[in-house]
N, CA, C and O atoms as a DFTB+ gen file, in Angstrom:
696 C
 N C O
     1  1       9.724       0.997     -17.157
     2  2       9.544       0.008     -18.178
     3  2       8.487      -0.991     -17.739
     4  3       8.008      -0.933     -16.606
     5  1       8.133      -1.880     -18.603
     6  2       7.091      -2.866     -18.354
     7  2       7.687      -4.083     -17.647
     8  3       8.407      -4.866     -18.267
     9  1       7.396      -4.245     -16.372
    10  2       7.940      -5.364     -15.596
    11  2       7.396      -6.709     -16.064
    12  3       7.955      -7.754     -15.732
    13  1       6.310      -6.689     -16.832
    14  2       5.733      -7.931     -17.344
    15  2       6.381      -8.362     -18.661
    16  3       6.126      -9.468     -19.138
    17  1       7.202      -7.517     -19.245
    18  2       7.902      -7.819     -20.501
    19  2       9.213      -7.043     -20.510
    20  3       9.362      -6.071     -21.250
    21  1      10.150      -7.472     -19.695
    22  2      11.420      -6.756     -19.560
    23  2      12.211      -6.825     -20.868
    24  3      12.341      -7.895     -21.463
    25  1      12.736      -5.684     -21.313
    26  2      13.441      -5.632     -22.600
    27  2      14.917      -6.046     -22.493
    28  3      15.807      -5.356     -22.990
    29  1      15.152      -7.183     -21.837
    30  2      16.508      -7.659     -21.623
    31  2      16.612      -9.123     -22.018
    32  3      15.618      -9.848     -22.057
    33  1      17.834      -9.538     -22.310
    34  2      18.067     -10.923     -22.709
    35  2      17.919     -11.863     -21.516
    36  3      18.024     -11.445     -20.362
    37  1      17.675     -13.127     -21.811
    38  2      17.605     -14.154     -20.779
    39  2      18.930     -14.210     -20.020
    40  3      20.003     -14.099     -20.613
    41  1      18.839     -14.384     -18.698
    42  2      20.006     -14.575     -17.832
    43  2      21.042     -13.458     -17.968
    44  3      22.240     -13.704     -17.833
    45  1      20.590     -12.246     -18.233
    46  2      21.495     -11.134     -18.478
    47  2      21.991     -10.401     -17.247
    48  3      22.870      -9.547     -17.366
    49  1      21.459     -10.701     -16.061
    50  2      21.830      -9.935     -14.872
    51  2      22.185     -10.857     -13.710
    52  3      21.527     -11.870     -13.475
    53  1      23.229     -10.487     -12.996
    54  2      23.589     -11.196     -11.767
    55  2      22.715     -10.759     -10.601
    56  3      22.531     -11.510      -9.643
    57  1      22.178      -9.549     -10.681
    58  2      21.308      -8.994      -9.635
    59  2      20.081      -8.374     -10.290
    60  3      20.190      -7.615     -11.254
    61  1      18.911      -8.711      -9.751
    62  2      17.645      -8.147     -10.210
    63  2      16.978      -7.572      -8.963
    64  3      16.638      -8.317      -8.043
    65  1      16.789      -6.262      -8.927
    66  2      16.339      -5.577      -7.713
    67  2      15.081      -4.758      -7.948
    68  3      14.895      -4.169      -9.013
    69  1      14.225      -4.729      -6.941
    70  2      13.072      -3.828      -6.943
    71  2      12.731      -3.476      -5.503
    72  3      12.539      -4.358      -4.665
    73  1      12.660      -2.209      -5.230
    74  2      12.244      -1.727      -3.912
    75  2      10.906      -1.024      -4.076
    76  3      10.841       0.118      -4.532
    77  1       9.845      -1.716      -3.701
    78  2       8.479      -1.170      -3.703
    79  2       8.027      -0.736      -5.093
    80  3       7.280       0.234      -5.220
    81  1       8.463      -1.430      -6.125
    82  2       8.081      -1.080      -7.484
    83  2       7.382      -2.205      -8.213
    84  3       6.274      -2.030      -8.721
    85  1       8.030      -3.371      -8.269
    86  2       7.507      -4.481      -9.064
    87  2       6.111      -4.895      -8.600
    88  3       5.338      -5.454      -9.379
    89  1       5.790      -4.627      -7.349
    90  2       4.493      -5.046      -6.838
    91  2       3.330      -4.337      -7.527
    92  3       2.182      -4.755      -7.380
    93  1       3.610      -3.274      -8.272
    94  2       2.539      -2.551      -8.950
    95  2       2.254      -3.069     -10.356
    96  3       1.323      -2.597     -11.008
    97  1       3.036      -4.026     -10.829
    98  2       2.717      -4.665     -12.107
    99  2       1.482      -5.544     -11.866
   100  3       1.461      -6.304     -10.899
   101  1       0.467      -5.462     -12.709
   102  2      -0.795      -6.132     -12.401
   103  2      -0.775      -7.659     -12.470
   104  3      -1.481      -8.318     -11.707
   105  1       0.009      -8.217     -13.359
   106  2       0.041      -9.677     -13.537
   107  2       1.245     -10.237     -12.780
   108  3       2.351     -10.301     -13.317
   109  1       1.024     -10.634     -11.553
   110  2       2.122     -11.044     -10.680
   111  2       2.874     -12.257     -11.212
   112  3       4.104     -12.273     -11.182
   113  1       2.168     -13.269     -11.696
   114  2       2.850     -14.474     -12.180
   115  2       3.742     -14.142     -13.367
   116  3       4.875     -14.618     -13.449
   117  1       3.243     -13.340     -14.273
   118  2       4.027     -12.921     -15.442
   119  2       5.267     -12.142     -15.003
   120  3       6.358     -12.334     -15.539
   121  1       5.084     -11.275     -14.036
   122  2       6.194     -10.451     -13.538
   123  2       7.256     -11.311     -12.864
   124  3       8.449     -11.118     -13.101
   125  1       6.838     -12.255     -12.029
   126  2       7.804     -13.143     -11.376
   127  2       8.573     -13.946     -12.418
   128  3       9.782     -14.137     -12.285
   129  1       7.885     -14.414     -13.449
   130  2       8.554     -15.170     -14.507
   131  2       9.598     -14.303     -15.214
   132  3      10.670     -14.795     -15.565
   133  1       9.302     -13.043     -15.421
   134  2      10.253     -12.129     -16.064
   135  2      11.472     -11.877     -15.177
   136  3      12.599     -11.843     -15.670
   137  1      11.255     -11.700     -13.883
   138  2      12.371     -11.504     -12.963
   139  2      13.299     -12.715     -13.005
   140  3      14.520     -12.570     -13.068
   141  1      12.709     -13.910     -12.969
   142  2      13.508     -15.133     -13.017
   143  2      14.193     -15.286     -14.377
   144  3      15.333     -15.746     -14.448
   145  1      13.517     -14.911     -15.436
   146  2      14.076     -15.063     -16.786
   147  2      15.339     -14.236     -16.972
   148  3      16.311     -14.720     -17.551
   149  1      15.341     -13.001     -16.492
   150  2      16.495     -12.125     -16.733
   151  2      17.623     -12.337     -15.724
   152  3      18.712     -11.785     -15.887
   153  1      17.371     -13.134     -14.685
   154  2      18.388     -13.406     -13.668
   155  2      19.250     -14.578     -14.120
   156  3      18.736     -15.624     -14.513
   157  1      20.562     -14.393     -14.061
   158  2      21.508     -15.436     -14.448
   159  2      21.543     -16.552     -13.404
   160  3      21.247     -16.308     -12.234
   161  1      21.900     -17.774     -13.809
   162  2      22.091     -18.848     -12.822
   163  2      23.089     -18.406     -11.755
   164  3      24.147     -17.858     -12.064
   165  1      22.737     -18.652     -10.508
   166  2      23.559     -18.204      -9.385
   167  2      23.295     -16.763      -9.002
   168  3      23.821     -16.285      -7.997
   169  1      22.480     -16.055      -9.794
   170  2      22.171     -14.658      -9.538
   171  2      21.153     -14.485      -8.424
   172  3      20.556     -15.450      -7.946
   173  1      20.972     -13.250      -8.026
   174  2      20.104     -12.919      -6.905
   175  2      18.966     -12.008      -7.351
   176  3      19.187     -11.015      -8.044
   177  1      17.761     -12.353      -6.953
   178  2      16.596     -11.475      -7.085
   179  2      16.325     -10.929      -5.683
   180  3      16.134     -11.702      -4.744
   181  1      16.307      -9.620      -5.538
   182  2      16.073      -8.993      -4.236
   183  2      14.925      -8.003      -4.370
   184  3      14.968      -7.084      -5.188
   185  1      13.895      -8.210      -3.546
   186  2      12.697      -7.376      -3.606
   187  2      12.332      -6.894      -2.210
   188  3      12.557      -7.590      -1.220
   189  1      11.772      -5.709      -2.146
   190  2      11.125      -5.218      -0.933
   191  2       9.716      -4.823      -1.347
   192  3       9.529      -4.013      -2.255
   193  1       8.719      -5.403      -0.670
   194  2       7.315      -5.180      -1.031
   195  2       6.476      -4.938       0.221
   196  3       6.632      -5.633       1.225
   197  1       5.599      -3.964       0.156
   198  2       4.698      -3.684       1.269
   199  2       3.813      -4.892       1.529
   200  3       3.409      -5.585       0.595
   201  1       3.511      -5.145       2.802
   202  2       2.670      -6.282       3.171
   203  2       1.201      -5.889       3.234
   204  3       0.876      -4.719       3.438
   205  1       0.300      -6.875       3.058
   206  2      -1.128      -6.576       3.166
   207  2      -1.529      -6.155       4.582
   208  3      -2.450      -5.358       4.759
   209  1      -0.827      -6.698       5.597
   210  2      -1.191      -6.414       6.996
   211  2      -0.624      -5.095       7.496
   212  3      -1.057      -4.589       8.531
   213  1       0.322      -4.544       6.787
   214  2       0.998      -3.334       7.238
   215  2       0.238      -2.066       6.907
   216  3      -0.857      -2.093       6.344
   217  1       0.844      -0.975       7.270
   218  2       0.233       0.334       7.090
   219  2      -0.066       0.626       5.625
   220  3      -1.135       1.149       5.312
   221  1       0.854       0.301       4.722
   222  2       0.620       0.579       3.298
   223  2      -0.475      -0.348       2.753
   224  3      -1.251       0.048       1.884
   225  1      -0.531      -1.579       3.268
   226  2      -1.637      -2.465       2.902
   227  2      -2.978      -1.842       3.271
   228  3      -3.933      -1.914       2.497
   229  1      -3.050      -1.231       4.451
   230  2      -4.278      -0.529       4.857
   231  2      -4.559       0.657       3.940
   232  3      -5.707       0.894       3.563
   233  1      -3.524       1.396       3.584
   234  2      -3.681       2.534       2.678
   235  2      -4.314       2.067       1.367
   236  3      -5.276       2.667       0.887
   237  1      -3.761       0.979       0.783
   238  2      -4.300       0.451      -0.475
   239  2      -5.745      -0.010      -0.304
   240  3      -6.585       0.224      -1.173
   241  1      -6.028      -0.665       0.818
   242  2      -7.385      -1.170       1.053
   243  2      -8.390      -0.027       1.161
   244  3      -9.478      -0.096       0.588
   245  1      -8.031       1.007       1.884
   246  2      -8.942       2.153       2.037
   247  2      -9.189       2.807       0.688
   248  3     -10.338       3.032       0.307
   249  1      -8.116       3.116      -0.040
   250  2      -8.308       3.766      -1.351
   251  2      -9.054       2.850      -2.304
   252  3      -9.885       3.313      -3.085
   253  1      -8.764       1.539      -2.249
   254  2      -9.427       0.591      -3.136
   255  2     -10.925       0.522      -2.926
   256  3     -11.670       0.236      -3.864
   257  1     -11.378       0.780      -1.706
   258  2     -12.813       0.757      -1.429
   259  2     -13.543       1.894      -2.143
   260  3     -14.752       1.808      -2.363
   261  1     -12.831       2.947      -2.503
   262  2     -13.419       4.102      -3.176
   263  2     -13.235       4.048      -4.694
   264  3     -13.939       4.741      -5.427
   265  1     -12.306       3.239      -5.161
   266  2     -11.965       3.206      -6.582
   267  2     -12.671       2.047      -7.276
   268  3     -13.091       1.096      -6.616
   269  1     -12.806       2.112      -8.592
   270  2     -13.402       0.981      -9.310
   271  2     -12.546      -0.273      -9.132
   272  3     -11.338      -0.186      -8.909
   273  1     -13.176      -1.417      -9.231
   274  2     -12.448      -2.682      -9.125
   275  2     -11.426      -2.771     -10.250
   276  3     -11.695      -2.329     -11.367
   277  1     -10.268      -3.331      -9.970
   278  2      -9.274      -3.504     -11.031
   279  2      -9.744      -4.572     -12.016
   280  3     -10.681      -5.313     -11.718
   281  1      -9.112      -4.660     -13.179
   282  2      -9.478      -5.708     -14.135
   283  2      -9.262      -7.093     -13.524
   284  3      -8.451      -7.239     -12.609
   285  1      -9.964      -8.098     -14.009
   286  2      -9.867      -9.437     -13.410
   287  2      -8.456     -10.034     -13.417
   288  3      -8.138     -10.861     -12.562
   289  1      -7.622      -9.635     -14.350
   290  2      -6.268     -10.192     -14.433
   291  2      -5.302      -9.542     -13.441
   292  3      -4.191     -10.040     -13.258
   293  1      -5.693      -8.458     -12.807
   294  2      -4.785      -7.704     -11.933
   295  2      -4.871      -8.207     -10.495
   296  3      -5.957      -8.366      -9.938
   297  1      -3.708      -8.452      -9.913
   298  2      -3.629      -8.821      -8.500
   299  2      -3.296      -7.588      -7.676
   300  3      -2.575      -6.710      -8.150
   301  1      -3.804      -7.503      -6.456
   302  2      -3.505      -6.344      -5.604
   303  2      -2.005      -6.240      -5.323
   304  3      -1.357      -7.256      -5.075
   305  1      -1.448      -5.038      -5.356
   306  2      -0.013      -4.853      -5.125
   307  2       0.496      -5.468      -3.825
   308  3       1.584      -6.044      -3.799
   309  1      -0.274      -5.354      -2.753
   310  2       0.210      -5.828      -1.452
   311  2       0.320      -7.353      -1.377
   312  3       0.907      -7.863      -0.422
   313  1      -0.214      -8.092      -2.334
   314  2      -0.040      -9.556      -2.321
   315  2       1.428      -9.924      -2.492
   316  3       1.847     -10.998      -2.060
   317  1       2.229      -9.037      -3.126
   318  2       3.671      -9.283      -3.223
   319  2       4.313      -9.288      -1.841
   320  3       5.456      -9.726      -1.703
   321  1       3.614      -8.816      -0.821
   322  2       4.117      -8.826       0.544
   323  2       3.621     -10.011       1.349
   324  3       3.859     -10.072       2.555
   325  1       2.935     -10.957       0.715
   326  2       2.416     -12.161       1.359
   327  2       3.330     -13.340       1.012
   328  3       3.517     -13.660      -0.162
   329  1       3.891     -13.978       2.027
   330  2       4.869     -15.048       1.817
   331  2       4.338     -16.173       0.933
   332  3       5.020     -16.601       0.002
   333  1       3.129     -16.654       1.214
   334  2       2.568     -17.759       0.424
   335  2       2.410     -17.370      -1.041
   336  3       2.713     -18.162      -1.933
   337  1       1.944     -16.169      -1.285
   338  2       1.757     -15.696      -2.653
   339  2       3.099     -15.647      -3.388
   340  3       3.201     -16.099      -4.529
   341  1       4.112     -15.105      -2.742
   342  2       5.427     -14.988      -3.379
   343  2       6.022     -16.373      -3.631
   344  3       6.612     -16.609      -4.684
   345  1       5.872     -17.283      -2.678
   346  2       6.375     -18.651      -2.884
   347  2       5.685     -19.299      -4.087
   348  3       6.334     -19.964      -4.894
   349  1       4.384     -19.105      -4.202
   350  2       3.645     -19.675      -5.336
   351  2       4.105     -19.053      -6.660
   352  3       4.211     -19.748      -7.671
   353  1       4.373     -17.762      -6.651
   354  2       4.809     -17.090      -7.875
   355  2       6.118     -17.665      -8.413
   356  3       6.293     -17.786      -9.625
   357  1       7.030     -18.018      -7.520
   358  2       8.352     -18.490      -7.932
   359  2       8.500     -20.014      -7.866
   360  3       9.589     -20.531      -8.117
   361  1       7.434     -20.737      -7.536
   362  2       7.518     -22.187      -7.297
   363  2       8.153     -22.955      -8.446
   364  3       8.948     -23.862      -8.202
   365  1       7.838     -22.629      -9.660
   366  2       8.339     -23.391     -10.814
   367  2       9.479     -22.681     -11.539
   368  3       9.805     -23.039     -12.671
   369  1      10.079     -21.696     -10.913
   370  2      11.034     -20.830     -11.607
   371  2      12.496     -21.213     -11.440
   372  3      13.359     -20.671     -12.130
   373  1      12.786     -22.139     -10.534
   374  2      14.182     -22.433     -10.254
   375  2      14.829     -21.408      -9.343
   376  3      16.054     -21.323      -9.268
   377  1      14.010     -20.631      -8.651
   378  2      14.513     -19.619      -7.719
   379  2      14.228     -20.090      -6.298
   380  3      13.082     -20.362      -5.942
   381  1      15.282     -20.184      -5.489
   382  2      15.149     -20.571      -4.083
   383  2      15.008     -19.304      -3.248
   384  3      15.841     -18.401      -3.322
   385  1      13.956     -19.251      -2.461
   386  2      13.604     -18.019      -1.746
   387  2      13.990     -18.037      -0.276
   388  3      13.941     -19.073       0.386
   389  1      14.370     -16.882       0.211
   390  2      14.461     -16.568       1.637
   391  2      13.587     -15.345       1.845
   392  3      13.718     -14.352       1.130
   393  1      12.697     -15.417       2.824
   394  2      11.762     -14.322       3.071
   395  2      11.900     -13.842       4.510
   396  3      12.110     -14.635       5.427
   397  1      11.778     -12.544       4.688
   398  2      11.852     -11.965       6.022
   399  2      11.005     -10.695       6.029
   400  3      10.854     -10.027       5.007
   401  1      10.469     -10.383       7.172
   402  2       9.699      -9.143       7.318
   403  2      10.520      -8.117       8.087
   404  3      11.313      -8.450       8.967
   405  1      10.301      -6.864       7.725
   406  2      10.980      -5.756       8.403
   407  2      10.022      -4.571       8.433
   408  3       8.978      -4.588       7.780
   409  1      10.379      -3.560       9.184
   410  2       9.580      -2.338       9.221
   411  2      10.494      -1.130       9.083
   412  3      11.681      -1.162       9.410
   413  1       9.890      -0.078       8.589
   414  2      10.535       1.222       8.566
   415  2       9.575       2.169       9.288
   416  3       8.364       2.106       9.081
   417  1      10.111       3.030      10.123
   418  2       9.265       3.961      10.869
   419  2       8.921       5.160       9.996
   420  3       9.799       5.792       9.408
   421  1       7.652       5.454       9.923
   422  2       7.187       6.669       9.251
   423  2       6.997       7.725      10.332
   424  3       6.125       7.595      11.192
   425  1       7.811       8.761      10.284
   426  2       7.763       9.831      11.274
   427  2       7.279      11.117      10.623
   428  3       7.878      11.605       9.665
   429  1       6.200      11.652      11.146
   430  2       5.616      12.894      10.633
   431  2       5.132      13.725      11.812
   432  3       5.049      13.235      12.938
   433  1       4.815      14.981      11.542
   434  2       4.292      15.852      12.597
   435  2       2.944      15.359      13.105
   436  3       2.632      15.485      14.290
   437  1       2.136      14.789      12.184
   438  2       0.791      14.335      12.532
   439  2       0.285      13.421      11.421
   440  3       0.909      13.304      10.367
   441  1      -0.848      12.778      11.667
   442  2      -1.487      11.961      10.629
   443  2      -1.895      12.844       9.455
   444  3      -1.790      12.433       8.299
   445  1      -2.350      14.026       9.744
   446  2      -2.722      14.986       8.696
   447  2      -1.502      15.316       7.821
   448  3      -1.606      15.362       6.596
   449  1      -0.375      15.540       8.448
   450  2       0.860      15.849       7.714
   451  2       1.247      14.674       6.809
   452  3       1.643      14.875       5.661
   453  1       1.131      13.456       7.328
   454  2       1.438      12.264       6.531
   455  2       0.546      12.202       5.285
   456  3       1.045      12.021       4.174
   457  1      -0.754      12.349       5.467
   458  2      -1.674      12.250       4.327
   459  2      -1.414      13.384       3.343
   460  3      -1.472      13.167       2.133
   461  1      -1.133      14.572       3.827
   462  2      -0.792      15.682       2.927
   463  2       0.440      15.357       2.093
   464  3       0.482      15.646       0.897
   465  1       1.432      14.760       2.721
   466  2       2.637      14.354       1.998
   467  2       2.304      13.296       0.950
   468  3       2.714      13.411      -0.205
   469  1       1.571      12.281       1.345
   470  2       1.260      11.169       0.435
   471  2       0.405      11.617      -0.750
   472  3       0.600      11.137      -1.867
   473  1      -0.522      12.514      -0.525
   474  2      -1.416      12.912      -1.624
   475  2      -0.735      13.840      -2.623
   476  3      -1.303      14.147      -3.671
   477  1       0.471      14.284      -2.308
   478  2       1.197      15.152      -3.241
   479  2       2.498      14.543      -3.756
   480  3       3.116      15.104      -4.660
   481  1       2.939      13.381      -3.189
   482  2       4.225      12.822      -3.609
   483  2       4.204      11.339      -3.953
   484  3       5.098      10.878      -4.663
   485  1       3.230      10.576      -3.485
   486  2       3.209       9.126      -3.683
   487  2       2.243       8.779      -4.810
   488  3       1.037       9.000      -4.699
   489  1       2.784       8.234      -5.892
   490  2       2.025       7.989      -7.111
   491  2       0.640       7.401      -6.926
   492  3      -0.326       7.986      -7.416
   493  1       0.491       6.257      -6.234
   494  2      -0.849       5.682      -6.090
   495  2      -1.834       6.620      -5.390
   496  3      -3.010       6.679      -5.748
   497  1      -1.341       7.349      -4.392
   498  2      -2.241       8.268      -3.673
   499  2      -2.555       9.494      -4.529
   500  3      -3.680       9.992      -4.502
   501  1      -1.586       9.979      -5.280
   502  2      -1.839      11.110      -6.189
   503  2      -2.937      10.741      -7.176
   504  3      -3.879      11.510      -7.371
   505  1      -2.825       9.569      -7.801
   506  2      -3.818       9.137      -8.795
   507  2      -5.180       8.929      -8.152
   508  3      -6.196       9.311      -8.732
   509  1      -5.221       8.336      -6.974
   510  2      -6.496       8.151      -6.288
   511  2      -7.127       9.504      -5.964
   512  3      -8.325       9.706      -6.165
   513  1      -6.301      10.434      -5.457
   514  2      -6.830      11.767      -5.120
   515  2      -7.418      12.454      -6.353
   516  3      -8.503      13.032      -6.289
   517  1      -6.700      12.388      -7.472
   518  2      -7.193      13.032      -8.700
   519  2      -8.557      12.476      -9.095
   520  3      -9.491      13.234      -9.358
   521  1      -8.667      11.171      -9.134
   522  2      -9.926      10.561      -9.552
   523  2     -11.044      10.821      -8.540
   524  3     -12.153      11.204      -8.912
   525  1     -10.739      10.610      -7.260
   526  2     -11.777      10.739      -6.243
   527  2     -12.191      12.185      -6.017
   528  3     -13.335      12.445      -5.642
   529  1     -11.292      13.125      -6.237
   530  2     -11.669      14.537      -6.161
   531  2     -12.704      14.840      -7.248
   532  3     -13.706      15.509      -6.995
   533  1     -12.449      14.342      -8.450
   534  2     -13.389      14.557      -9.561
   535  2     -14.743      13.922      -9.271
   536  3     -15.772      14.426      -9.720
   537  1     -14.751      12.818      -8.523
   538  2     -15.997      12.123      -8.194
   539  2     -16.636      12.647      -6.901
   540  3     -17.752      12.261      -6.555
   541  1     -15.925      13.522      -6.198
   542  2     -16.467      14.093      -4.967
   543  2     -16.329      13.201      -3.749
   544  3     -17.024      13.423      -2.758
   545  1     -15.448      12.185      -3.783
   546  2     -15.322      11.273      -2.644
   547  2     -13.944      11.313      -1.976
   548  3     -13.699      10.572      -1.024
   549  1     -13.040      12.176      -2.469
   550  2     -11.704      12.208      -1.886
   551  2     -11.727      12.608      -0.414
   552  3     -10.990      12.026       0.382
   553  1     -12.542      13.573      -0.032
   554  2     -12.548      14.021       1.366
   555  2     -12.881      12.869       2.315
   556  3     -12.263      12.743       3.372
   557  1     -13.853      12.027       1.948
   558  2     -14.214      10.882       2.792
   559  2     -13.065       9.876       2.855
   560  3     -12.735       9.373       3.929
   561  1     -12.466       9.589       1.719
   562  2     -11.329       8.667       1.672
   563  2     -10.181       9.219       2.502
   564  3      -9.556       8.493       3.275
   565  1      -9.915      10.476       2.340
   566  2      -8.818      11.127       3.057
   567  2      -9.026      11.051       4.570
   568  3      -8.082      10.801       5.321
   569  1     -10.265      11.267       5.012
   570  2     -10.581      11.163       6.444
   571  2     -10.245       9.760       6.959
   572  3      -9.691       9.609       8.048
   573  1     -10.580       8.750       6.176
   574  2     -10.280       7.374       6.585
   575  2      -8.769       7.140       6.663
   576  3      -8.293       6.434       7.552
   577  1      -8.025       7.727       5.740
   578  2      -6.566       7.580       5.776
   579  2      -5.984       8.233       7.032
   580  3      -5.104       7.665       7.679
   581  1      -6.472       9.410       7.368
   582  2      -6.013      10.094       8.589
   583  2      -6.368       9.248       9.809
   584  3      -5.538       9.071      10.701
   585  1      -7.590       8.726       9.856
   586  2      -8.018       7.902      10.998
   587  2      -7.170       6.639      11.117
   588  3      -6.801       6.245      12.223
   589  1      -6.861       6.007       9.999
   590  2      -6.036       4.801      10.015
   591  2      -4.657       5.110      10.604
   592  3      -4.143       4.351      11.426
   593  1      -4.067       6.221      10.182
   594  2      -2.749       6.577      10.695
   595  2      -2.807       6.937      12.182
   596  3      -1.901       6.590      12.939
   597  1      -3.853       7.621      12.594
   598  2      -4.002       7.928      14.014
   599  2      -4.136       6.643      14.829
   600  3      -3.573       6.529      15.917
   601  1      -4.882       5.684      14.297
   602  2      -5.078       4.404      14.979
   603  2      -3.751       3.630      15.091
   604  3      -3.506       2.976      16.104
   605  1      -2.913       3.699      14.078
   606  2      -1.634       2.973      14.057
   607  2      -0.507       3.737      14.768
   608  3       0.587       3.201      14.943
   609  1      -0.762       4.953      15.167
   610  2       0.284       5.792      15.760
   611  2       0.835       5.188      17.046
   612  3       0.083       4.825      17.950
   613  1       2.167       5.086      17.112
   614  2       2.840       4.582      18.306
   615  2       3.559       5.682      19.075
   616  3       4.137       5.417      20.129
   617  1       3.533       6.901      18.572
   618  2       4.225       7.999      19.245
   619  2       3.458       8.401      20.504
   620  3       2.234       8.283      20.574
   621  1       4.200       8.872      21.481
   622  2       3.588       9.328      22.733
   623  2       3.874      10.807      22.989
   624  3       3.559      11.337      24.054
   625  1       4.483      11.472      21.982
   626  2       4.895      12.865      22.170
   627  2       4.059      13.843      21.352
   628  3       4.466      14.990      21.164
   629  1       2.886      13.408      20.858
   630  2       2.041      14.292      20.068
   631  2       2.346      14.256      18.574
   632  3       1.615      14.843      17.776
   633  1       3.410      13.576      18.196
   634  2       3.752      13.458      16.772
   635  2       3.190      12.142      16.244
   636  3       2.410      11.470      16.920
   637  1       3.590      11.790      15.047
   638  2       3.152      10.540      14.433
   639  2       4.368       9.656      14.189
   640  3       5.368      10.095      13.622
   641  1       4.266       8.404      14.627
   642  2       5.291       7.394      14.331
   643  2       4.551       6.083      14.086
   644  3       3.965       5.494      14.994
   645  1       4.597       5.650      12.841
   646  2       3.885       4.444      12.439
   647  2       4.869       3.493      11.758
   648  3       5.558       3.885      10.816
   649  1       4.938       2.245      12.226
   650  2       5.777       1.283      11.523
   651  2       5.095       0.856      10.218
   652  3       3.900       0.564      10.201
   653  1       5.856       0.824       9.145
   654  2       5.360       0.358       7.843
   655  2       6.076      -0.952       7.542
   656  3       7.291      -0.978       7.345
   657  1       5.320      -2.023       7.510
   658  2       5.903      -3.348       7.332
   659  2       6.095      -3.693       5.859
   660  3       5.270      -3.355       5.011
   661  1       7.209      -4.378       5.575
   662  2       7.467      -4.842       4.220
   663  2       8.101      -6.230       4.270
   664  3       8.675      -6.639       5.279
   665  1       7.980      -6.934       3.155
   666  2       8.562      -8.246       3.002
   667  2       9.834      -8.134       2.188
   668  3       9.846      -7.540       1.109
   669  1      10.902      -8.708       2.712
   670  2      12.167      -8.791       1.985
   671  2      12.200     -10.156       1.308
   672  3      12.090     -11.190       1.968
   673  1      12.350     -10.149       0.000
   674  2      12.410     -11.376      -0.776
   675  2      13.813     -11.481      -1.366
   676  3      14.239     -10.624      -2.140
   677  1      14.517     -12.533      -0.996
   678  2      15.820     -12.826      -1.592
   679  2      15.698     -14.173      -2.295
   680  3      15.419     -15.195      -1.667
   681  1      15.911     -14.157      -3.597
   682  2      15.801     -15.370      -4.377
   683  2      17.085     -15.648      -5.128
   684  3      17.585     -14.798      -5.865
   685  1      17.611     -16.836      -4.938
   686  2      18.826     -17.252      -5.630
   687  2      18.412     -18.206      -6.746
   688  3      17.764     -19.225      -6.506
   689  1      18.800     -17.854      -7.969
   690  2      18.439     -18.701      -9.105
   691  2      19.420     -19.866      -9.207
   692  3      20.635     -19.677      -9.250
   693  1      18.862     -21.071      -9.246
   694  2      19.691     -22.272      -9.357
   695  2      20.355     -22.348     -10.714
   696  3      21.093     -23.294     -10.988
């Protein structure tokens, strides 16, 4: 559904949750206002969003360098993983925030295996691959993604282990 215009009544939910989804709505301020609008007083907004500094932030940055610029009204998805940005989004909403960072380990056979998985299962990478393949630039982009993962690799056994950082946002509506 459209996170910028949720089809629900005001204050209709005690819990409003998104795990790595809401950050893809282009108008962040509008989206934050909608999350706050549908959350009941005393309710909880809980979000998990990839950070700009983390591995997924790098993935978005690399693919973004090959893709056309987004429309002027669209904010980059990884900004939802920036504490200052999230605080500004909810500043006037009556939502009190607690923010924390965490990581999840991405374990794959290799950087190549990771990119193969992402280009066939992860929506943003699938769409980038489709467009960039048609333009003849996917191979170059893909090489950069493999190099980024190799650079971030913390495994010492020949496999791939990369921490993917995300921001946990817990907001209690007053």
